PDB file as gemmi writes it, atoms N, CA and C in Angstrom:
CRYST1    1.000    1.000    1.000  90.00  90.00  90.00 P 1                      
ATOM      1  N   UNK A   1       1.683 -10.129 -10.205  1.00  0.00           N  
ATOM      2  CA  UNK A   1       0.633  -8.467 -10.103  1.00  0.00           C  
ATOM      3  C   UNK A   1      -0.191  -9.843 -11.534  1.00  0.00           C  
ATOM      4  N   UNK A   2      -1.680 -10.205 -11.650  1.00  0.00           N  
ATOM      5  CA  UNK A   2      -2.179 -10.662 -12.518  1.00  0.00           C  
ATOM      6  C   UNK A   2      -2.458 -10.122 -13.511  1.00  0.00           C  
ATOM      7  N   UNK A   3      -2.478 -10.995 -14.797  1.00  0.00           N  
ATOM      8  CA  UNK A   3      -3.335 -10.540 -16.219  1.00  0.00           C  
ATOM      9  C   UNK A   3      -4.207  -9.464 -16.352  1.00  0.00           C  
ATOM     10  N   UNK A   4      -4.898 -10.081 -15.492  1.00  0.00           N  
ATOM     11  CA  UNK A   4      -5.892  -8.751 -15.404  1.00  0.00           C  
ATOM     12  C   UNK A   4      -5.333  -7.600 -14.722  1.00  0.00           C  
ATOM     13  N   UNK A   5      -4.200  -7.447 -13.259  1.00  0.00           N  
ATOM     14  CA  UNK A   5      -4.521  -6.161 -13.373  1.00  0.00           C  
ATOM     15  C   UNK A   5      -3.314  -5.502 -14.269  1.00  0.00           C  
ATOM     16  N   UNK A   6      -2.418  -6.403 -14.492  1.00  0.00           N  
ATOM     17  CA  UNK A   6      -1.723  -5.827 -15.271  1.00  0.00           C  
ATOM     18  C   UNK A   6      -2.274  -5.333 -16.822  1.00  0.00           C  
ATOM     19  N   UNK A   7      -3.520  -5.825 -16.925  1.00  0.00           N  
ATOM     20  CA  UNK A   7      -4.449  -4.976 -18.956  1.00  0.00           C  
ATOM     21  C   UNK A   7      -5.109  -3.616 -17.608  1.00  0.00           C  
ATOM     22  N   UNK A   8      -5.550  -3.630 -17.094  1.00  0.00           N  
ATOM     23  CA  UNK A   8      -5.755  -2.486 -15.704  1.00  0.00           C  
ATOM     24  C   UNK A   8      -4.983  -1.457 -15.710  1.00  0.00           C  
ATOM     25  N   UNK A   9      -3.630  -1.676 -15.412  1.00  0.00           N  
ATOM     26  CA  UNK A   9      -2.379  -1.370 -15.501  1.00  0.00           C  
ATOM     27  C   UNK A   9      -2.267  -0.571 -17.003  1.00  0.00           C  
ATOM     28  N   UNK A  10      -2.366  -1.396 -17.541  1.00  0.00           N  
ATOM     29  CA  UNK A  10      -1.728  -1.171 -19.003  1.00  0.00           C  
ATOM     30  C   UNK A  10      -2.902   0.211 -19.289  1.00  0.00           C  
ATOM     31  N   UNK A  11      -4.431  -0.091 -19.407  1.00  0.00           N  
ATOM     32  CA  UNK A  11      -5.232   0.416 -20.123  1.00  0.00           C  
ATOM     33  C   UNK A  11      -5.126   1.700 -19.117  1.00  0.00           C  
ATOM     34  N   UNK A  12      -5.229   2.236 -17.934  1.00  0.00           N  
ATOM     35  CA  UNK A  12      -5.254   3.648 -17.150  1.00  0.00           C  
ATOM     36  C   UNK A  12      -3.882   4.135 -17.687  1.00  0.00           C  
ATOM     37  N   UNK A  13      -3.036   3.624 -17.323  1.00  0.00           N  
ATOM     38  CA  UNK A  13      -1.626   4.114 -18.239  1.00  0.00           C  
ATOM     39  C   UNK A  13      -2.265   4.801 -19.764  1.00  0.00           C  
ATOM     40  N   UNK A  14      -3.044   4.003 -20.824  1.00  0.00           N  
ATOM     41  CA  UNK A  14      -3.166   4.216 -21.788  1.00  0.00           C  
ATOM     42  C   UNK A  14      -4.428   5.398 -21.402  1.00  0.00           C  
ATOM     43  N   UNK A  15      -5.315   5.209 -20.855  1.00  0.00           N  
ATOM     44  CA  UNK A  15      -6.397   6.288 -21.011  1.00  0.00           C  
ATOM     45  C   UNK A  15      -5.516   7.954 -20.403  1.00  0.00           C  
ATOM     46  N   UNK A  16      -4.300   7.384 -19.335  1.00  0.00           N  
ATOM     47  CA  UNK A  16      -3.577   9.031 -18.846  1.00  0.00           C  
ATOM     48  C   UNK A  16      -3.161   9.541 -20.074  1.00  0.00           C  
ATOM     49  N   UNK A  17      -2.158   9.115 -20.976  1.00  0.00           N  
ATOM     50  CA  UNK A  17      -1.761   9.358 -22.381  1.00  0.00           C  
ATOM     51  C   UNK A  17      -2.692  10.027 -23.246  1.00  0.00           C  
ATOM     52  N   UNK A  18      -4.009   9.359 -23.842  1.00  0.00           N  
ATOM     53  CA  UNK A  18      -4.663   9.662 -24.164  1.00  0.00           C  
ATOM     54  C   UNK A  18      -4.856  11.794 -23.549  1.00  0.00           C  
ATOM     55  N   UNK A  19      -5.455  11.279 -23.160  1.00  0.00           N  
ATOM     56  CA  UNK A  19      -5.722  12.981 -21.881  1.00  0.00           C  
ATOM     57  C   UNK A  19      -4.370  13.354 -21.997  1.00  0.00           C  
ATOM     58  N   UNK A  20      -3.300  13.472 -21.755  1.00  0.00           N  
ATOM     59  CA  UNK A  20      -2.455  14.135 -21.891  1.00  0.00           C  
ATOM     60  C   UNK A  20      -1.643  14.406 -23.427  1.00  0.00           C  
ATOM     61  N   UNK A  21      -2.196  13.975 -24.087  1.00  0.00           N  
ATOM     62  CA  UNK A  21      -1.580  14.236 -25.780  1.00  0.00           C  
ATOM     63  C   UNK A  21      -2.959  13.986 -26.626  1.00  0.00           C  
ATOM     64  N   UNK A  22      -4.703  14.946 -26.037  1.00  0.00           N  
ATOM     65  CA  UNK A  22      -5.996  14.527 -27.039  1.00  0.00           C  
ATOM     66  C   UNK A  22      -5.465  14.212 -28.617  1.00  0.00           C  
ATOM     67  N   UNK A  23      -4.374  15.014 -29.463  1.00  0.00           N  
ATOM     68  CA  UNK A  23      -4.178  15.536 -30.664  1.00  0.00           C  
ATOM     69  C   UNK A  23      -3.260  14.425 -31.299  1.00  0.00           C  
ATOM     70  N   UNK A  24      -2.638  12.809 -30.235  1.00  0.00           N  
ATOM     71  CA  UNK A  24      -2.242  12.305 -30.867  1.00  0.00           C  
ATOM     72  C   UNK A  24      -2.806  10.828 -31.057  1.00  0.00           C  
ATOM     73  N   UNK A  25      -2.731  10.982 -32.880  1.00  0.00           N  
ATOM     74  CA  UNK A  25      -3.391   9.557 -33.366  1.00  0.00           C  
ATOM     75  C   UNK A  25      -3.146   7.941 -32.068  1.00  0.00           C  
ATOM     76  N   UNK A  26      -3.889   7.324 -31.902  1.00  0.00           N  
ATOM     77  CA  UNK A  26      -3.293   6.101 -31.387  1.00  0.00           C  
ATOM     78  C   UNK A  26      -2.931   5.204 -32.270  1.00  0.00           C  
ATOM     79  N   UNK A  27      -2.538   3.803 -32.042  1.00  0.00           N  
ATOM     80  CA  UNK A  27      -1.326   2.909 -33.061  1.00  0.00           C  
ATOM     81  C   UNK A  27      -1.001   2.005 -32.189  1.00  0.00           C  
ATOM     82  N   UNK A  28      -1.933   1.102 -32.715  1.00  0.00           N  
ATOM     83  CA  UNK A  28      -2.102   0.237 -32.155  1.00  0.00           C  
ATOM     84  C   UNK A  28      -0.556  -0.980 -32.773  1.00  0.00           C  
ATOM     85  N   UNK A  29       0.227  -0.901 -31.975  1.00  0.00           N  
ATOM     86  CA  UNK A  29       1.485  -2.349 -32.372  1.00  0.00           C  
ATOM     87  C   UNK A  29       1.808  -3.382 -32.018  1.00  0.00           C  
ATOM     88  N   UNK A  30       1.111  -4.375 -33.134  1.00  0.00           N  
ATOM     89  CA  UNK A  30       0.649  -5.556 -32.574  1.00  0.00           C  
ATOM     90  C   UNK A  30       1.827  -6.748 -33.504  1.00  0.00           C  
ATOM     91  N   UNK A  31       2.097  -7.559 -32.500  1.00  0.00           N  
ATOM     92  CA  UNK A  31       3.526  -7.927 -32.762  1.00  0.00           C  
ATOM     93  C   UNK A  31       2.891  -9.368 -32.943  1.00  0.00           C  
ATOM     94  N   UNK A  32       4.391  -9.709 -33.888  1.00  0.00           N  
ATOM     95  CA  UNK A  32       4.059 -11.017 -34.653  1.00  0.00           C  
ATOM     96  C   UNK A  32       3.813 -11.761 -34.851  1.00  0.00           C  
ATOM     97  N   UNK A  33       3.744 -12.273 -32.953  1.00  0.00           N  
ATOM     98  CA  UNK A  33       3.271 -13.731 -32.408  1.00  0.00           C  
ATOM     99  C   UNK A  33       1.546 -13.759 -32.915  1.00  0.00           C  
ATOM    100  N   UNK A  34       1.133 -12.261 -32.206  1.00  0.00           N  
ATOM    101  CA  UNK A  34      -0.313 -12.344 -32.479  1.00  0.00           C  
ATOM    102  C   UNK A  34      -0.963 -12.942 -33.681  1.00  0.00           C  
ATOM    103  N   UNK A  35      -0.589 -12.335 -34.771  1.00  0.00           N  
ATOM    104  CA  UNK A  35      -0.978 -12.705 -35.663  1.00  0.00           C  
ATOM    105  C   UNK A  35       0.316 -14.029 -36.653  1.00  0.00           C  
ATOM    106  N   UNK A  36       0.125 -15.140 -36.350  1.00  0.00           N  
ATOM    107  CA  UNK A  36       1.153 -16.517 -36.873  1.00  0.00           C  
ATOM    108  C   UNK A  36       0.197 -16.736 -37.881  1.00  0.00           C  
ATOM    109  N   UNK A  37      -0.568 -16.339 -38.662  1.00  0.00           N  
ATOM    110  CA  UNK A  37      -1.608 -17.360 -39.937  1.00  0.00           C  
ATOM    111  C   UNK A  37      -2.267 -16.243 -40.590  1.00  0.00           C  
ATOM    112  N   UNK A  38      -2.469 -16.976 -41.718  1.00  0.00           N  
ATOM    113  CA  UNK A  38      -3.653 -16.460 -42.243  1.00  0.00           C  
ATOM    114  C   UNK A  38      -5.026 -16.555 -42.853  1.00  0.00           C  
ATOM    115  N   UNK A  39      -4.388 -17.701 -41.932  1.00  0.00           N  
ATOM    116  CA  UNK A  39      -6.236 -19.074 -41.618  1.00  0.00           C  
ATOM    117  C   UNK A  39      -6.958 -18.672 -41.366  1.00  0.00           C  
ATOM    118  N   UNK A  40      -7.026 -17.926 -40.176  1.00  0.00           N  
ATOM    119  CA  UNK A  40      -8.528 -17.174 -39.224  1.00  0.00           C  
ATOM    120  C   UNK A  40      -8.739 -15.707 -39.785  1.00  0.00           C  
ATOM    121  N   UNK A  41      -9.594 -15.171 -39.254  1.00  0.00           N  
ATOM    122  CA  UNK A  41     -10.549 -13.934 -39.305  1.00  0.00           C  
ATOM    123  C   UNK A  41      -9.576 -13.231 -38.134  1.00  0.00           C  
ATOM    124  N   UNK A  42      -9.775 -13.812 -37.278  1.00  0.00           N  
ATOM    125  CA  UNK A  42      -9.327 -13.271 -35.765  1.00  0.00           C  
ATOM    126  C   UNK A  42      -9.201 -14.085 -34.391  1.00  0.00           C  
ATOM    127  N   UNK A  43      -7.940 -13.466 -33.930  1.00  0.00           N  
ATOM    128  CA  UNK A  43      -7.046 -13.692 -32.925  1.00  0.00           C  
ATOM    129  C   UNK A  43      -6.889 -12.863 -31.332  1.00  0.00           C  
ATOM    130  N   UNK A  44      -6.703 -13.634 -30.177  1.00  0.00           N  
ATOM    131  CA  UNK A  44      -6.980 -12.712 -29.250  1.00  0.00           C  
ATOM    132  C   UNK A  44      -5.448 -12.300 -28.776  1.00  0.00           C  
ATOM    133  N   UNK A  45      -5.591 -11.493 -28.135  1.00  0.00           N  
ATOM    134  CA  UNK A  45      -4.119 -10.821 -27.488  1.00  0.00           C  
ATOM    135  C   UNK A  45      -4.034  -9.695 -26.352  1.00  0.00           C  
ATOM    136  N   UNK A  46      -3.273  -8.921 -26.121  1.00  0.00           N  
ATOM    137  CA  UNK A  46      -2.856  -8.501 -24.831  1.00  0.00           C  
ATOM    138  C   UNK A  46      -2.652  -7.387 -25.262  1.00  0.00           C  
ATOM    139  N   UNK A  47      -3.641  -6.726 -23.987  1.00  0.00           N  
ATOM    140  CA  UNK A  47      -2.841  -5.246 -24.046  1.00  0.00           C  
ATOM    141  C   UNK A  47      -1.578  -4.731 -22.961  1.00  0.00           C  
ATOM    142  N   UNK A  48      -1.227  -3.643 -24.216  1.00  0.00           N  
ATOM    143  CA  UNK A  48       0.681  -4.255 -23.896  1.00  0.00           C  
ATOM    144  C   UNK A  48       0.590  -2.795 -23.153  1.00  0.00           C  
ATOM    145  N   UNK A  49       1.980  -2.454 -22.999  1.00  0.00           N  
ATOM    146  CA  UNK A  49       1.868  -1.129 -22.346  1.00  0.00           C  
ATOM    147  C   UNK A  49       1.746  -0.538 -23.979  1.00  0.00           C  
ATOM    148  N   UNK A  50       1.488   1.527 -23.231  1.00  0.00           N  
ATOM    149  CA  UNK A  50       1.449   2.443 -24.036  1.00  0.00           C  
ATOM    150  C   UNK A  50       2.640   3.279 -23.929  1.00  0.00           C  
ATOM    151  N   UNK A  51       3.082   4.031 -25.125  1.00  0.00           N  
ATOM    152  CA  UNK A  51       4.261   5.171 -24.607  1.00  0.00           C  
ATOM    153  C   UNK A  51       4.345   6.385 -25.933  1.00  0.00           C  
ATOM    154  N   UNK A  52       4.638   7.465 -25.314  1.00  0.00           N  
ATOM    155  CA  UNK A  52       4.859   7.942 -26.557  1.00  0.00           C  
ATOM    156  C   UNK A  52       5.569   7.382 -27.913  1.00  0.00           C  
ATOM    157  N   UNK A  53       5.815   7.785 -29.021  1.00  0.00           N  
ATOM    158  CA  UNK A  53       6.578   7.089 -29.437  1.00  0.00           C  
ATOM    159  C   UNK A  53       5.945   8.209 -30.756  1.00  0.00           C  
ATOM    160  N   UNK A  54       7.471   8.451 -31.890  1.00  0.00           N  
ATOM    161  CA  UNK A  54       7.665   8.694 -33.607  1.00  0.00           C  
ATOM    162  C   UNK A  54       8.213   7.884 -34.266  1.00  0.00           C  
ATOM    163  N   UNK A  55       7.292   7.530 -35.308  1.00  0.00           N  
ATOM    164  CA  UNK A  55       7.326   6.259 -36.023  1.00  0.00           C  
ATOM    165  C   UNK A  55       7.212   6.872 -37.589  1.00  0.00           C  
ATOM    166  N   UNK A  56       7.624   6.150 -38.560  1.00  0.00           N  
ATOM    167  CA  UNK A  56       8.017   6.205 -39.315  1.00  0.00           C  
ATOM    168  C   UNK A  56       7.787   4.626 -40.541  1.00  0.00           C  
ATOM    169  N   UNK A  57       6.735   5.550 -41.552  1.00  0.00           N  
ATOM    170  CA  UNK A  57       5.896   3.995 -42.089  1.00  0.00           C  
ATOM    171  C   UNK A  57       6.499   3.637 -43.588  1.00  0.00           C  
ATOM    172  N   UNK A  58       7.619   3.023 -43.937  1.00  0.00           N  
ATOM    173  CA  UNK A  58       7.784   2.491 -45.122  1.00  0.00           C  
ATOM    174  C   UNK A  58       8.145   1.800 -45.237  1.00  0.00           C  
ATOM    175  N   UNK A  59       7.688   1.740 -46.967  1.00  0.00           N  
ATOM    176  CA  UNK A  59       7.951  -0.120 -47.831  1.00  0.00           C  
ATOM    177  C   UNK A  59       7.019  -1.147 -47.016  1.00  0.00           C  
ATOM    178  N   UNK A  60       5.399  -0.531 -46.247  1.00  0.00           N  
ATOM    179  CA  UNK A  60       5.170  -1.549 -45.405  1.00  0.00           C  
ATOM    180  C   UNK A  60       5.588  -2.216 -44.465  1.00  0.00           C  
ATOM    181  N   UNK A  61       6.638  -0.995 -43.644  1.00  0.00           N  
ATOM    182  CA  UNK A  61       7.182  -1.515 -42.424  1.00  0.00           C  
ATOM    183  C   UNK A  61       7.023  -0.677 -41.807  1.00  0.00           C  
ATOM    184  N   UNK A  62       6.771  -0.097 -40.507  1.00  0.00           N  
ATOM    185  CA  UNK A  62       6.878   0.818 -39.390  1.00  0.00           C  
ATOM    186  C   UNK A  62       7.726   0.608 -39.048  1.00  0.00           C  
ATOM    187  N   UNK A  63       8.783   1.841 -38.805  1.00  0.00           N  
ATOM    188  CA  UNK A  63      10.299   2.304 -37.909  1.00  0.00           C  
ATOM    189  C   UNK A  63       9.587   2.463 -36.619  1.00  0.00           C  
ATOM    190  N   UNK A  64      10.533   3.116 -35.359  1.00  0.00           N  
ATOM    191  CA  UNK A  64      11.160   3.497 -34.229  1.00  0.00           C  
ATOM    192  C   UNK A  64      11.758   4.233 -34.191  1.00  0.00           C  
ATOM    193  N   UNK A  65      11.487   5.066 -33.797  1.00  0.00           N  
ATOM    194  CA  UNK A  65      12.541   6.404 -33.613  1.00  0.00           C  
ATOM    195  C   UNK A  65      13.766   5.459 -32.680  1.00  0.00           C  
ATOM    196  N   UNK A  66      13.044   5.774 -32.093  1.00  0.00           N  
ATOM    197  CA  UNK A  66      14.484   5.268 -30.636  1.00  0.00           C  
ATOM    198  C   UNK A  66      15.013   3.748 -31.052  1.00  0.00           C  
ATOM    199  N   UNK A  67      13.990   3.295 -31.077  1.00  0.00           N  
ATOM    200  CA  UNK A  67      14.679   1.665 -32.223  1.00  0.00           C  
ATOM    201  C   UNK A  67      15.981   1.501 -33.089  1.00  0.00           C  
ATOM    202  N   UNK A  68      15.127   2.769 -34.265  1.00  0.00           N  
ATOM    203  CA  UNK A  68      15.215   2.255 -35.455  1.00  0.00           C  
ATOM    204  C   UNK A  68      16.416   3.391 -36.588  1.00  0.00           C  
ATOM    205  N   UNK A  69      16.748   4.609 -34.894  1.00  0.00           N  
ATOM    206  CA  UNK A  69      17.416   5.189 -35.930  1.00  0.00           C  
ATOM    207  C   UNK A  69      18.597   5.119 -36.589  1.00  0.00           C  
ATOM    208  N   UNK A  70      19.339   4.644 -35.508  1.00  0.00           N  
ATOM    209  CA  UNK A  70      20.751   4.297 -35.921  1.00  0.00           C  
ATOM    210  C   UNK A  70      20.758   3.974 -37.608  1.00  0.00           C  
ATOM    211  N   UNK A  71      19.942   2.061 -36.863  1.00  0.00           N  
ATOM    212  CA  UNK A  71      20.528   1.420 -38.189  1.00  0.00           C  
ATOM    213  C   UNK A  71      19.148   2.097 -39.823  1.00  0.00           C  
ATOM    214  N   UNK A  72      18.897   2.579 -39.786  1.00  0.00           N  
ATOM    215  CA  UNK A  72      18.283   4.135 -40.873  1.00  0.00           C  
ATOM    216  C   UNK A  72      19.341   4.763 -40.910  1.00  0.00           C  
ATOM    217  N   UNK A  73      20.547   5.272 -40.233  1.00  0.00           N  
ATOM    218  CA  UNK A  73      20.659   6.149 -39.997  1.00  0.00           C  
ATOM    219  C   UNK A  73      22.198   5.396 -41.294  1.00  0.00           C  
ATOM    220  N   UNK A  74      21.938   3.859 -40.836  1.00  0.00           N  
ATOM    221  CA  UNK A  74      23.532   3.430 -41.279  1.00  0.00           C  
ATOM    222  C   UNK A  74      23.049   2.858 -42.540  1.00  0.00           C  
ATOM    223  N   UNK A  75      22.151   2.858 -43.222  1.00  0.00           N  
ATOM    224  CA  UNK A  75      21.390   2.534 -44.115  1.00  0.00           C  
ATOM    225  C   UNK A  75      21.875   3.909 -45.168  1.00  0.00           C  
ATOM    226  N   UNK A  76      21.343   4.430 -44.685  1.00  0.00           N  
ATOM    227  CA  UNK A  76      21.602   6.041 -45.217  1.00  0.00           C  
ATOM    228  C   UNK A  76      23.114   6.436 -45.442  1.00  0.00           C  
ATOM    229  N   UNK A  77      23.660   6.265 -44.959  1.00  0.00           N  
ATOM    230  CA  UNK A  77      25.561   5.941 -45.194  1.00  0.00           C  
ATOM    231  C   UNK A  77      26.368   5.131 -46.030  1.00  0.00           C  
ATOM    232  N   UNK A  78      25.592   3.973 -45.810  1.00  0.00           N  
ATOM    233  CA  UNK A  78      26.103   3.765 -46.213  1.00  0.00           C  
ATOM    234  C   UNK A  78      26.002   3.815 -48.734  1.00  0.00           C  
ATOM    235  N   UNK A  79      25.185   4.424 -49.019  1.00  0.00           N  
ATOM    236  CA  UNK A  79      24.379   5.040 -50.014  1.00  0.00           C  
ATOM    237  C   UNK A  79      25.565   6.281 -50.826  1.00  0.00           C  
ATOM    238  N   UNK A  80      26.367   5.766 -49.266  1.00  0.00           N  
ATOM    239  CA  UNK A  80      27.933   7.333 -49.617  1.00  0.00           C  
ATOM    240  C   UNK A  80      29.158   6.462 -50.187  1.00  0.00           C  
ATOM    241  N   UNK A  81      28.648   4.934 -49.739  1.00  0.00           N  
ATOM    242  CA  UNK A  81      29.644   4.649 -49.888  1.00  0.00           C  
ATOM    243  C   UNK A  81      30.457   4.329 -51.627  1.00  0.00           C  
ATOM    244  N   UNK A  82      31.563   5.097 -51.255  1.00  0.00           N  
ATOM    245  CA  UNK A  82      32.058   4.727 -53.428  1.00  0.00           C  
ATOM    246  C   UNK A  82      32.296   6.192 -54.332  1.00  0.00           C  
ATOM    247  N   UNK A  83      31.532   7.854 -53.156  1.00  0.00           N  
ATOM    248  CA  UNK A  83      31.757   8.642 -53.374  1.00  0.00           C  
ATOM    249  C   UNK A  83      32.657   9.477 -53.198  1.00  0.00           C  
ATOM    250  N   UNK A  84      32.514  10.579 -53.276  1.00  0.00           N  
ATOM    251  CA  UNK A  84      33.672  11.581 -52.884  1.00  0.00           C  
ATOM    252  C   UNK A  84      33.492  12.069 -51.591  1.00  0.00           C  
ATOM    253  N   UNK A  85      32.641  11.339 -50.853  1.00  0.00           N  
ATOM    254  CA  UNK A  85      31.959  12.136 -49.755  1.00  0.00           C  
ATOM    255  C   UNK A  85      32.326  11.650 -48.724  1.00  0.00           C  
ATOM    256  N   UNK A  86      32.970  12.846 -47.211  1.00  0.00           N  
ATOM    257  CA  UNK A  86      34.712  11.989 -46.409  1.00  0.00           C  
ATOM    258  C   UNK A  86      33.271  11.430 -45.776  1.00  0.00           C  
ATOM    259  N   UNK A  87      33.489  10.667 -44.695  1.00  0.00           N  
ATOM    260  CA  UNK A  87      33.302   9.926 -43.563  1.00  0.00           C  
ATOM    261  C   UNK A  87      32.473  10.536 -42.832  1.00  0.00           C  
ATOM    262  N   UNK A  88      33.065  11.860 -42.120  1.00  0.00           N  
ATOM    263  CA  UNK A  88      32.201  12.699 -41.349  1.00  0.00           C  
ATOM    264  C   UNK A  88      31.115  13.546 -41.632  1.00  0.00           C  
ATOM    265  N   UNK A  89      31.083  13.697 -43.078  1.00  0.00           N  
ATOM    266  CA  UNK A  89      30.475  14.948 -44.254  1.00  0.00           C  
ATOM    267  C   UNK A  89      29.210  13.990 -44.821  1.00  0.00           C  
ATOM    268  N   UNK A  90      29.098  12.768 -45.239  1.00  0.00           N  
ATOM    269  CA  UNK A  90      28.482  11.533 -45.352  1.00  0.00           C  
ATOM    270  C   UNK A  90      27.264  10.925 -44.199  1.00  0.00           C  
ATOM    271  N   UNK A  91      28.191  11.201 -43.163  1.00  0.00           N  
ATOM    272  CA  UNK A  91      27.172  10.814 -41.436  1.00  0.00           C  
ATOM    273  C   UNK A  91      26.737  11.354 -41.328  1.00  0.00           C  
ATOM    274  N   UNK A  92      26.850  13.338 -41.283  1.00  0.00           N  
ATOM    275  CA  UNK A  92      26.230  14.264 -41.116  1.00  0.00           C  
ATOM    276  C   UNK A  92      25.051  14.192 -42.222  1.00  0.00           C  
ATOM    277  N   UNK A  93      24.929  14.698 -43.904  1.00  0.00           N  
ATOM    278  CA  UNK A  93      24.346  13.713 -44.027  1.00  0.00           C  
ATOM    279  C   UNK A  93      23.153  13.014 -44.164  1.00  0.00           C  
ATOM    280  N   UNK A  94      23.521  11.493 -43.351  1.00  0.00           N  
ATOM    281  CA  UNK A  94      22.429  10.968 -43.292  1.00  0.00           C  
ATOM    282  C   UNK A  94      21.760  10.990 -41.921  1.00  0.00           C  
ATOM    283  N   UNK A  95      22.187  11.819 -41.026  1.00  0.00           N  
ATOM    284  CA  UNK A  95      21.423  12.007 -40.125  1.00  0.00           C  
ATOM    285  C   UNK A  95      20.724  12.796 -40.218  1.00  0.00           C  
ATOM    286  N   UNK A  96      20.798  13.211 -41.496  1.00  0.00           N  
ATOM    287  CA  UNK A  96      20.145  15.087 -41.279  1.00  0.00           C  
ATOM    288  C   UNK A  96      18.773  14.519 -42.298  1.00  0.00           C  
ATOM    289  N   UNK A  97      18.884  13.371 -43.314  1.00  0.00           N  
ATOM    290  CA  UNK A  97      18.388  12.874 -44.517  1.00  0.00           C  
ATOM    291  C   UNK A  97      17.431  12.028 -42.908  1.00  0.00           C  
ATOM    292  N   UNK A  98      17.798  11.357 -42.355  1.00  0.00           N  
ATOM    293  CA  UNK A  98      16.634  10.361 -41.308  1.00  0.00           C  
ATOM    294  C   UNK A  98      16.176  11.328 -40.214  1.00  0.00           C  
ATOM    295  N   UNK A  99      16.485  12.340 -40.267  1.00  0.00           N  
ATOM    296  CA  UNK A  99      15.590  13.158 -39.161  1.00  0.00           C  
ATOM    297  C   UNK A  99      14.374  13.959 -39.919  1.00  0.00           C  
ATOM    298  N   UNK A 100      14.911  14.232 -41.285  1.00  0.00           N  
ATOM    299  CA  UNK A 100      13.928  14.455 -42.586  1.00  0.00           C  
ATOM    300  C   UNK A 100      12.427  14.207 -42.062  1.00  0.00           C  
ATOM    301  N   UNK A 101      12.847  12.211 -42.593  1.00  0.00           N  
ATOM    302  CA  UNK A 101      11.862  11.911 -42.589  1.00  0.00           C  
ATOM    303  C   UNK A 101      10.649  12.256 -41.734  1.00  0.00           C  
ATOM    304  N   UNK A 102       9.678  11.642 -42.757  1.00  0.00           N  
ATOM    305  CA  UNK A 102       8.377  12.261 -42.208  1.00  0.00           C  
ATOM    306  C   UNK A 102       7.593  11.579 -40.635  1.00  0.00           C  
ATOM    307  N   UNK A 103       8.102  11.222 -39.564  1.00  0.00           N  
ATOM    308  CA  UNK A 103       8.508  11.053 -38.141  1.00  0.00           C  
ATOM    309  C   UNK A 103       7.017  11.458 -37.515  1.00  0.00           C  
ATOM    310  N   UNK A 104       5.878  10.745 -37.536  1.00  0.00           N  
ATOM    311  CA  UNK A 104       5.114  10.743 -36.762  1.00  0.00           C  
ATOM    312  C   UNK A 104       4.839  10.556 -35.122  1.00  0.00           C  
ATOM    313  N   UNK A 105       5.036  11.500 -33.958  1.00  0.00           N  
ATOM    314  CA  UNK A 105       4.095  11.495 -32.380  1.00  0.00           C  
ATOM    315  C   UNK A 105       3.208  10.766 -32.294  1.00  0.00           C  
ATOM    316  N   UNK A 106       3.587   9.315 -32.224  1.00  0.00           N  
ATOM    317  CA  UNK A 106       1.841   8.638 -31.546  1.00  0.00           C  
ATOM    318  C   UNK A 106       2.611   8.637 -30.389  1.00  0.00           C  
ATOM    319  N   UNK A 107       0.973   8.170 -30.457  1.00  0.00           N  
ATOM    320  CA  UNK A 107       0.664   6.983 -28.403  1.00  0.00           C  
ATOM    321  C   UNK A 107       0.358   5.577 -28.853  1.00  0.00           C  
ATOM    322  N   UNK A 108       1.602   4.801 -29.528  1.00  0.00           N  
ATOM    323  CA  UNK A 108       1.864   3.585 -29.135  1.00  0.00           C  
ATOM    324  C   UNK A 108       1.220   2.651 -28.509  1.00  0.00           C  
ATOM    325  N   UNK A 109       0.478   1.397 -28.721  1.00  0.00           N  
ATOM    326  CA  UNK A 109       0.102   0.849 -27.648  1.00  0.00           C  
ATOM    327  C   UNK A 109       0.739  -0.658 -28.004  1.00  0.00           C  
ATOM    328  N   UNK A 110       0.910  -1.178 -27.662  1.00  0.00           N  
ATOM    329  CA  UNK A 110       1.506  -2.608 -28.174  1.00  0.00           C  
ATOM    330  C   UNK A 110       0.846  -3.503 -27.769  1.00  0.00           C  
ATOM    331  N   UNK A 111       0.177  -4.101 -28.827  1.00  0.00           N  
ATOM    332  CA  UNK A 111      -1.008  -5.799 -28.439  1.00  0.00           C  
ATOM    333  C   UNK A 111       0.380  -6.826 -28.573  1.00  0.00           C  
ATOM    334  N   UNK A 112       0.023  -7.657 -27.431  1.00  0.00           N  
ATOM    335  CA  UNK A 112       1.108  -8.536 -27.313  1.00  0.00           C  
ATOM    336  C   UNK A 112       0.137  -9.947 -27.252  1.00  0.00           C  
ATOM    337  N   UNK A 113       1.582 -11.248 -27.179  1.00  0.00           N  
ATOM    338  CA  UNK A 113       1.065 -12.243 -27.405  1.00  0.00           C  
ATOM    339  C   UNK A 113       0.611 -12.804 -26.097  1.00  0.00           C  
TER     340      UNK A 113                                                      
END                                                                             
């Protein structure tokens, strides 16, 4: 498949998602390699895949629920270390806390080099 054909396929899928989920915000997810420095005002990248994702913004970082949920639970669980909370309860509380984050369902579009 050529680069142009892949781009057309990715854009077609994005438009299908927009049609299916018109109330969701479209969020470009720009890969680090696309913006290698701050010496330029513009960069060129490619349209990647679009997908329905749940994202959470914290401390200038974007978390994607499908990818980052377990590590966020581990971080919350670690906060119980040295407390009187048993492991099972600590894990349950950590999962509840992460699930209660302000996750936003969006159409995420990967922008790739």
